[in-house]
C-alpha positions as CSV (number, residue, x, y, z in Angstrom):
1,M,0.0,0.0,0.0
2,E,2.9,2.4,0.7
3,L,4.3,1.9,-2.8
4,E,0.9,2.7,-4.4
5,A,0.5,5.7,-2.1
6,A,3.9,7.1,-3.1
7,F,3.1,6.5,-6.7
8,L,-0.3,8.3,-6.4
9,S,1.4,11.2,-4.5
10,E,3.8,11.7,-7.4
11,M,1.0,11.5,-9.9
12,L,-1.1,14.0,-8.1
13,K,1.9,16.3,-7.7
14,H,2.7,16.2,-11.4
15,A,-1.0,16.8,-12.2
16,G,-0.7,20.1,-10.3
17,F,-2.7,19.2,-7.2
18,G,0.1,20.2,-4.8
19,E,0.5,23.7,-6.3
20,A,-0.7,26.8,-4.6
21,R,-3.7,28.4,-6.3
22,G,-3.4,31.9,-4.9
23,E,-4.9,33.2,-1.7
24,E,-8.0,31.0,-1.7
25,S,-6.0,27.8,-1.1
26,F,-4.1,28.1,2.2
27,G,-3.7,31.9,2.4
28,G,0.0,31.9,1.6
29,G,2.7,32.1,4.2
30,I,6.0,30.5,4.8
31,G,4.7,27.0,5.7
32,E,2.3,26.6,2.8
33,A,4.6,24.5,0.7
34,Q,5.2,22.0,3.6
35,F,1.5,21.8,4.5
36,S,0.3,21.4,0.9
37,S,2.7,18.5,0.4
38,M,1.4,16.9,3.5
39,L,-2.2,17.3,2.3
40,L,-1.1,15.8,-1.1
41,N,0.4,12.8,0.7
42,E,-2.8,12.3,2.8
43,H,-4.9,12.4,-0.3
44,A,-2.7,9.8,-1.9
45,N,-2.9,7.6,1.3
46,A,-6.6,7.9,1.3
47,L,-6.9,6.9,-2.3
48,S,-4.6,4.0,-1.8
49,A,-6.5,2.8,1.3
50,R,-9.7,2.8,-0.7
51,G,-8.3,0.5,-3.3
52,G,-6.2,2.9,-5.3
53,L,-5.3,1.8,-8.8
54,G,-4.6,-1.8,-8.1
55,L,-0.9,-1.2,-8.8
56,A,0.4,-3.0,-5.7
57,E,-1.6,-6.1,-6.5
58,S,-0.5,-6.1,-10.1
59,I,3.2,-5.8,-9.2
60,F,2.9,-8.5,-6.5
61,D,1.2,-10.9,-9.0
62,S,3.8,-10.2,-11.6
63,L,6.6,-10.9,-9.1
64,V,4.9,-14.2,-8.0
65,R,4.6,-15.3,-11.7
66,R,8.3,-14.5,-12.3
67,A,9.4,-16.4,-9.1
68,E,7.3,-19.4,-10.2
69,A,8.7,-19.3,-13.7
70,A,12.2,-19.2,-12.4
71,Q,11.8,-22.5,-10.4
């Protein structure tokens, strides 16, 4: 679940969800960048906890198939 949350966090960041949108977002200030990144990570954790993209399961299944094929 941590892998998927980290992946989702990066996806959301690159999609622009972690960027300040002016005064209506957090009101600016010195700590806005830190707190907006925390919010982004929490959104990613929530998405992952609710099933996410199924990325972790897909990677796990792929690794199991590779291990079985190697035997």
